[in-house]
N, C-alpha and C positions, 0 to 999 in steps of 0.2 A: 320860547317862541311867542307866547302870548304877550309878553312884555313889549315886544316890538310891533304890536298890532295897532297901537293907538292911532297912528296917523291914518292907517287904512280904514279904520272904523269911522273916524271923523269924515273922511272923504266919502265913504258910502252913505253916511247919515245925510250929508249935503245932497248927494245925488237923489236919495229917496225923497227928501223934502220937496225936490223939484218935480218928482214923478208921482207924487201923491200915494206912495206906498204906505200901507197902513200898519205894518208890523215892524217891530224892532229887528235890526239886522241880526241874523243868526250866524253870520260867518265867524264870529268870535268863538263859537263852540266847535268849529271844525279844526281838527289837528291832523293834517296829512301824515305827520311823522309817526302816528300810532301804527304799530304792526309792521314796521319797516325792517325787522330782522327776518332774514330768509323769505323775503317777499318776491312775488312773481314780477316778470318784466313789465306787465301792464298796470301793476298796483300803484306805484308811486309816480304819479304824473300831475303834480299840483298845477302846473301852468297849462291849463286846458279849460274849455267850457263843457257843459254837459253834453255827452255823446259826440264830442268833437273828433275830427280827423287829426288835427294838430294837437298832440299831447306831448308837451315839452317837460323834460326832467333832467336832473343831473344823473350821471352814471358813474358808479364807483368801479364796476367790473364788467361793463357791457361788452367789451371787445373779446372777452374770454369765450363768448358764445355759450351754448347750452348743449352739452353732449347728449343729454337725455331728451332734449327737445322741449321740455315743459317745466323744468325745475326753476328754483329761485335764481334770478340773475337780474342785474341792472343797478339797483341801489340797495345797499345794506347798511343799516345803522351801525354795524360793528366795524365798518371800514372807513378809513379817515383820509382818503384822497379821491379827488374827482378827475376823471379822464376826459370828460366832455359833456355836452348838453345835446340830447338827442330829440328829434322831432316826432318820429313814428314809434308808438308803443301799443301794439295790439297782439292778440294771440297769434304767434308765429310770424309777426311782422315787426321789423325794427330797422331803423337806419337814419341817415343824414345827421351826423354828429359835428358840432362846432366846438372850438375851444380857443379862447383868447389867451395869449401868452406874451412873454417878452424875453429878451436876452437871446443867446445863441439859439438858432432854429433847431427844433427836434420835430420829426414827423411821425414818430411812433409813440403810442400812448404810455408805454412803459408798464411795469408790473406793480401790483399792490405791495409786494414785499420790499420793493425798491423804487419808490415814486420818482426819484431823480433819474431813473433809467430812461424816462420818456418825458413827454410834455404834460403828464398829469400833475396836479398840484394838491398838496395837503390843504386841509381846511379845518376850522374849529366850529362845531355846531352852535356855539354861542353867537356866531356871526352868520347864521343861517336863518332865513325866514321862509316858511312854507304856509301858504294860504290858498283857499280855492281861487284859482285863476292867476296865481302869482307865486314866483319863487325868487329868492335873492340869496347870494352867498359871497363871501370874500375869499378869493383864492390866495392863500397865504404866500405861496412861493413867488407870486407875481405882483402882489399888491393890487390886483384887479378885482373890482366888484362886478359880478355878473347877475343880471336880472332876466327873468323869463315871463312871458305872458302869451296869450293866443286869442284869435277868433276861432270860428269853427274850422277853417281850413288854412289858416295862416299863422305861422309861428313868429313871435317877436323876441329878439334878444337885444339887451342893452348892456354895454360894457363901459365901465368907468376906469380909464387907464391912469397910471401914474406917468410922470415924465420919463420917457425912454426913447432912445434912438432906434431900438429894435423891438417894436411892438408888432404883434402878429394876430391875425384871426385865421385859425386853421379850419378849413372846410374838409373834414375827413369823410369822404363819401363812399369809398370803395371797400370798406372793411365791414365784416359781420358785426351786428349789434344785437345783443340779447338773444331772442329766439329765432332770429332770421337765418342763422346758419350761414353757409358759404355764400359769398357774392359771386355770381356767375358773370356779371358784366356791370360796368359803371362808366359814367361819362360826366364831365363837368367842364364848362367853358365860360369865360367872361364874354358877354355879348356887347358890352360897351364899358365905359370907365367904372360904372357903379352897379351893373346888373349881371347876373349869372344865371345859368340854367343847367339842367342835367337830369340824370336818371340813375337808378340802381336796380338791378335785377338780382333776386335771391332765390335760393332753392332750400327752403326750410325743411327740417327733418320730417315733420308730419305731412308736408306736401309730398315729400319723397316716398313716404310709406303709403299714403291714402289717395294720392292723386298724382302719380308719377309724371304725367305729361304736363303738369301745371307749373306755374311760376308766379312769383310775387314781384311786381314792379312798383317802384316808388319814383315819382317825378317831382321836380321842384323848379321854382323860378324865384330868384332872390334879388334883393336890393340892399345895398350897403349905403349908409348915410354920408360916407366920406370916400372920395376916390383914394385908392391905395397909392403909395409911392411907386410900387412895382408888385408884380405877382410872381410867385414861385409855384411850379407844379411838382407833384411827386407821384410816384407809383411804387408802392411798398417803401423801401428805404432809398430808392433812386430819386435824387432831387435834381430838378431842372430849373435854374434861375431864369427870370424874365421870360416865362412861358405861361400863356393864358389858358391852356387846355390840358386836360389829362383824361386818359381813357384806359379802361380795363380794371381788373381786380386790384385793389389797393390804391386806387386813384384818389387824388385830392388836390386842392389849391390852397396856397397860403397868401393872404392879403397882408402886405407889409406896410407899416406906418412908422412915422416919427410922431410921438404923442407928447402933448404938454400935460402938466399936472391936472388931474381930474377931468381930462378930456373924455367926452362921451361919444361913442360910435354905436349906432344902432344897425341891426340887420333884421330885415323882414323877409320871410320865406313863404311863398305860396306853395301848397302841397296838392298832389293829386295821385290817384292810383291808375289814371288812364293815359295821360299825355302831358308833355311840357306845355302845350298850348292851353290845356285845361288848368294846369297849375298857375299859369299866368292869368287866365280868366278868373280863377278863384282869388288870386292876389288882387287883381284890378277891382273885383266886385266887393271884397271884404276889407281891403287894406289901403286903397288909394287915399292919400292925404291923412291917414290915421297915424297919429304918433304912438309911441310906446305907452305913454301915460293914459291916452284916451283908450287904447286897447285894454289896458289893465282895468280902467274904470268900467268899461263895458262888460268885461269878463266877470268882474266881481258883482256887478249889478245883476247879470244873468244868473249867477250862482245864488245870490240872495233871493231873487224872484222864484227860482225853481225850488230851492230848499225851503223857502217860506210858504210853499203850498201846504206844508204841515208845520204848524207852530205848537210848541209844547210849553207848558208853564209848570213851575215847581221850584223848590229851593235847592235841590241837589244839582250842583253845577256839573259834577262828574257824569251823572246820567245824561244830561243834555249834551255833553261832549261825546259820549258814546253814541247817542242817538243821531246827532247831526253829522258826525264823522261816518257813521254807517250809511246814512242817506247820501252823503257825498260820494262814497264808493259805489253805491247803487247807481247813481246818475253819471258816474265816470266810466264804469266798467266796459261798456261796449261802445265802439266808435263808428261814425259814418264812413262809408267808402265811396259815396256818390258825390259828384261835383255840383256846382251851383246850377249848371244847365241840365242836370239829370243824368249825365253820363255816369256809368258805373263799370267796374272791372269785370269782364267775363273770363271764363276759363281759357287758359293758354295765352294770356296777354291781349285778348281781344277786348273791344269796347262795346258795351251795351247802352241802351237808352231807356230810362224809366218812362212809363206813360205819364202824360200830363195829368195833374191833379189840381182841381180848382179850390178845394177846401183847405186853406192853409193851416187850420187848426189840426187837421188830421193828415196833412201831406206826408207821405211816407218817404223815408230815406232808405238807401241800401246800406246795410250795416255789416261790419265784421263781428263775428261772435264765436266764442267757444261753445261747446255743447250746452244744451239747456238741461242737462242731467241734474236733477234736484231743484232746478229753478222754479218749479211749480210750488215749492214750499217757501218761497221768498220773493224773488224778483218779479215773477209774473203776477203775483198777488199785489205787489206794490204798484206795478205798472197799471193793473186793472183798477186799483183804487184811485190813483191820482195822476197817473202819467200814461193815459191810453194811447197817446200818439206814438210812444216808443214800443208799446206792445204791437200796435198796428204796423210799425216799421219792421219789427221782427217777423211778423206774419208775411207781410208783403215781400220782404227779402227772400224768405224761404219759398214763396210761391213763384217769384221770379226765377229762382234757382231751379225749381221744379220744371218751369217752362223751358229753361235753357238746357238743362241736363237730364231731365226725366226723373229726378229723385231729390228728396230733401237732403240737406247736408247736416250731418250730426254736429259738426262745427265747421266754420268756413273762414278762410282768409282770402279775400279778393276772388270769391267764387270758387276757390280751390277747396276740396274736402280736406279737413284736418281733424279727423274724427276723434281720436283720443279715447273715448269711452266705448263707443260701438253699439249702444242700444237705441240710439236715435229716438229721443222723446219729442221731436219736433211736432209729430202728429198730435200728441197729447196737448202740447202747448197751443197749437192752432185750434183744436177742438175746444179747449178751455176759453180761448179768446172769443170764439163764437158763442159759447154758453154765457159769457159775461157781457155779451152785447157789443163787442168790438168787431165791426164788420165792414171796415173800409177797404174791401177787396172783393173779388169774385167768389162768392160763397160756394157756388157749385164746383168751381175749380178747386177750392180749398177742400171740399169733401172728397173729391176725386183723389187729391194728393194724400189726404189723411188715410183713405182706404188703401191706396197703393203702398203707403209706408208700412201698414200693418200686415198686408197679405202678399205683396209681390216679392218674388225672390229670383226669378229668371234674369240672368245677366245683371244682377245687382252689383254695383261697384263697391269695393271694400270701404270706401270713404263714406258711404251712406249707412253703414252699420247694419245691424240685424242680419248678419250673414247666416245665422242659424234659424231664421224664421221658418224655413221649410220644415225643419225638424219639429219646431214648436207646433206648427199646424198639423203635422202628422200624428204626434204623440199627445198633444195637449200640454206638454211640458218640454223643456230642452234637455236631452240626454247628456249625462256627464261624460266628458272625455278626459283621459289623463294627459298631463302636460308633455310627457315624452321628451323632456329636456328643453322645452321651450316655455317662455313665460306666458304667452297668450295664444291659445288655440281655439279658434272658432271657425266652423265651416257649416256646410248644409246639413251635416249629420249631428251636430251638437257643439258643446263648448266646455272648456274647463271652468267657465263661470256659469255653468248651467243653472245653479240655484238662483243666483241673482237675476239672470236673464229671464228665467221662468216667471219670477215675481214681477219684473219690470214689464214684460210683454203682456202679462195678465192685466196690469194696471192700465197700460196704454190701450189695450183692447177695450177696456171699460169706457175710456174716454171716447174712443171711436164709436162705441155703441150708443152713447148718449147723443152724439152729433147725428148719427144715423136716425135715431128715434125722432129727434127734433125735426129732421128733414123728411120724415115719412117713409124712410127706407126700412120697412119692417123686416125683410129677410136678412138684410145686412145686420140689423140690430140683433136678431136672434143668434146669428153666427158669432158676432163680437162678444155678446154677453156670455155665451158658452165659453169662449176663449178666456174671458176675464176670470174664470174660476180655475184656471190652470194651477194656481197656488195650492189648491186642495190636493193635487196629485203629488206634490212633494212634501206635504205636511205629514210628518211621522206621528201617528197617534200614540205611539209608545213613549217617546221622549218629549212630545209636544213641541217639536222644533221643525223648522224647514231643513230637510236633508236631501241633497241631490240624489237623483236616480240615474241608473244606467238605462240604456235602450231596452234591456230585457225586463224592466220594471222593478228591479231590485234597488234598494237604497245602497249608497256607496258604503263600503266597509272601512274599518279603521277611522271612524268618523270622530273628529275632534271639533266640537261646536265653537271653540275659541280660535281655531286656526284660520287665519285670513288667507285669501287668494285660492284656496282649494274649494272650488264651487261658487265662490262669492267674490265679486270684484271689489277691491278696496274695502273689505270688511269680512265678517265671519257670520256663522249661522245664528249666534245669539243676537247680533244686531239685526240681521235680515229677517228673522222670524216675524218681526213686527211690520214687515213691508207688505201690508195688504191695505193700503189707504182707500181703495175703492170699496172695501167691505169690512170695516172694522167690526161690525156686529158678528159677521161670520167667523172672523178670527177669534173674537172673544168667546163665542160659543164653542169653537173647536178646542180652545185651551181650557175653557171653564172660567167663568167670571171671577171667582175668588182666587183661583190660581193665577189668572191673568193679572189681576191687581197686585197681588203679593209679589209676583215675579217682577213686574215692571217697576213697582215702588222700590224694591230692593236693588234693582239695577241702578236707579238714580241715587239711592243711599250710598252705594259703593262707589259709583263714578264721581260723586261729589268730591271725594278725597283726591281724585286726579284732575280736579278742575273741569270735569265733564269732557275731558279730551285725553290728550297724551301726557298729562302732567306738565312738567317744565322742560320736557325734551323739545328741542327746536328742530322740528321736521314736519313736513306736510303730512306724512303718514304715521305720526307719532301714536295715534290712538286706534289704529285699525285692528289690533288684536285685543282691545279692551271690550267691555260689555256695552259701552255707549261711547260714541265719538262725535261730539258736536262739531268737530273740525272737518267733517266730511258729509256729503249730501245724503247718503242713505238713511241717516239717523234723524233728520231735522224735523220730522213730524211726530216722533214717538212720544215726546212729552205732552202732546195734546190729545193722546188717545184716551186718557182718563175721562174726558168729556163723554166718550161713548160707552165707558164701562161703569157708569154710575157713581164715579168719584171725581167730579169736576174740581173739587178743592185740591186734589193732588196735581192736576194740570196747573192750577193757580200757584201752588207752592213751587213746583219744579221749574216752571218756565221763568218765574221771577228769579230763582236762584241761578239758573243758567245765565241769564242776562247779567247777573251780579258777578259771578265767578269766572265764567269762560271769557267774557269780554273784559278788556282792560283799557287803560288810557296811557300806556307806555309804549315806547318803540318796540320793546321785546315782547311784553305782554299786551297784545292788542286783540288779535283773533286767536285765542289760545296762545301758545308760545311758538311762533313761527309756523303756524298751520295755514291752510290754503284758503284765502278769501275768495278766489275764483270769480273775478269780475263782478263784484258787488253782491254776491249771494249771501254771505254771512252778515254783511251790513244790512241787507234788506230784511233778513230774518230778525235781526235786533229791532228794526223799526216796527215791523208788524207785531212782534212780540210785545214791545213796549206800549203799543197802542191797545193791546189786548184783543187783537182781531186776527184770525187765522182760519185757514181751511185745510184740514187734513187731506181732502180729496183734490186740492189744487184747482178748484173751480171746475172740475170735470163733471159734476152732476148736471142733469138736465135742467134743474133749477138749483143753482149753486147756493150754498149756505156759508155763513161765517160763524165760527165758534168763538166763544169768549174766554179770555184768560184772566190775567191780573194786570189791569192797566197801571202803568208805572207812574204817570204824571198826574198832577192835580187837575190839569185840563189840557186837552189836545184839540186843536181846531184844524180840521182836514178839509182842504178844497178838493172835492171829489172830481173825478174825470168828467162828469156831466155838468160841472160848474156849480153844483149845489154844495152846501156846507154841512158837514157832520161834526158835531162837538162831542167829545168823550170826556166826561167829568168824573172825578172821584170825590167821595165824601169820607172823611176820617182816614185819608191815605197817609201812609208812612212806610218806612223800611220794614217795620214789624207787621203792619196791617196789610198783609198780602192776600187775605181771603175775602171773597165776595160774600156779603151778608144778604144783599138784595139789589135789585136793579130796576130801572125804568127806561122806557124808550118813548120819547115825546109825551111824557107824563103818565103813561100807562105801565102798570107793573109788568115786569119781564120775568117770567118764572122759569124759562128754559135757558140753558147755557149756550144757546145758538139762536140765529135768526136767518130767515131767508135773505140772501144778499140783495135782491131787488128791493126789499123793504128798507134795508139799511141805506141803499144808494139814493133813496128819496131825500136823505138828509134829515137833520133835526138834532135832538139832544139825547145822548145816551149817558145815563148816570148810574154809577156803581157806588154803593155804600160798602166800605171796607172794614175789616176787623182783624184782630190778631189770632182768632181761632176759627177753624172751619165751621161754616154753616152747612151741615151735612144734609139739610133738606132742600137747599136752594139748587135749582138747575138739574134735579135728578129725575123729575117726573116723566119727562119725555126726552129721551136721548136724541142726539142728532140723527137724522135718517141715514140708513145704509141701504137705501132702496136698490134692488137689482132689477 
């Protein structure tokens, strides 16, 4: 891949010279192919801009759909044929596939085991180029080169055909793609010789479960650069020659051509979630007169600019690749759902209108997003550091949803609830944004919504999660319920995930408490801070583990601390015992400091042998029965807890090793082995970890702090969200010198392993002197605060 990048780099260098950009292009360090074994539908979308609606990508298995609703689907590095190039890639959202072909017409994509059974084509990855904002591949069966790029809301495809009397562009509209599940309706029509428009309605599995009256609509308006000789319509396998319209499930059109050798045909497609009129408006605004090459240049310039907000220097090229590929996924993971005129999709296919906003720097978009479960240990910290506009968009989206539907959405697709996890950490994320000074929204409405998320349960819809919050408020913990033959059981009386829910609700109550205190709501503060100690009710002093309790107050019997799914969602008691981020000091005291340090250190010693995850097993849940699982959210803060327990050098050691071993630079070994990157979360963790900056509490303190780890690079220059600059330098840094010997901030000695975040955000120079042995006296005098 990197050998084919030279022309792109030269092009970007010229662009930057004209724009006075002061940094070296970092695009050469991004490899979108990393981690593409067993990857999620939204993971591999190289032809997109940061947070774009148009996310174009090749699909090797997209039409197979997704029986479980969430598993790996779309593009897999172990599969060697492409069935089409799809425009929409979001959580539960997928559709609008195009495929250039030639020869006898086929209108079915065919099967992976037998590519010639349909229009899919084999390809060789040596003929594939994937870069931020651009994708290119040679389709071997047809001799056609396909290229993809995008603006925010417009997808661009460019096909270079060989000479052929039967060349085709298949617009496969009416079939399921990725996570979208069944298509309930579809329509496409040519509106003149070179323009077409239409829509697709889908009913994804998670909408069906969590918002049954909902729907996901996708609209498009497209332009082809050459008039076709004729047009064929199809519905399923039924083909209708010389027909310009197709309607219903399985609908599509085929644009037929006679092509000369190396003839280029381009297709531009405006997208929208609200209407074909807005798809055309998005097209007219972003793509009128814009060629494929211009769109590519603009996309890659945007990526270079956004990735370049954090520049790192050092001699290890592999670490830079991990860093910028992680940052790429962080900026790619969630996509806008609003149009250029502020229209956005509301529940049930209706159209809403975002309020006018004058400050373009903080202008909020409406975005589609999976649950923010665990996001406070990665992406929200990255947003708060350098990308506050996107944190603000997340908050504004959820507040708009609260106004429209009365509740936050644990995860949303076009305003439809697609919960998935069910514990709804949106309130915590909103409170943390407030604590971090991101407030481009109605703060009183935000507090009202945060409070409602933590306390309200009457008529609460299943898609807003926290269905057992009534029980938590009654008992101070969530009572355990047996599964009784079902996988997930949560209602107003308890949950079979009662242990993890108790810990999670305790944490989010702490976040609400701090927001209440900041806003002078003393009674609310007292109530929330009491709830934040719910973890103490399920801490078993005998085994020093979190152990679920029944409603009668008894700990559950036949307790196996390594057993996942019994009392703990996507994990086990050994992992979740450390889930008290709001009060590490309280947890350390409950376990005993020496015992805490020995146990946690031994956990990492053992888990290192498994690559800090599920070993080399290719599966999203490969590590959930292990003692530490970096491939899943509940574990992501644990390696930083030594800062609170008097041994910060162990945080330095283990965080450096996790970055080295769990993360890779290969298609199969990328984020563990086929584990779940989840819309930029694991990539964001790598970025923050490599900078040596992290907050166990996820910025939920009244005055948030930042803890220090082991900075990976010789120098990192960070453009902060307030436009100031923070430089993180290391002295004597190397692969062996992972331990901090001393530190200074703006020339003054820094004796603690933490700093108040507001001090850090003033900018300046943070310097760490490193060594190959722990300095056990540095950073230990005053541990990070665990104020309650």
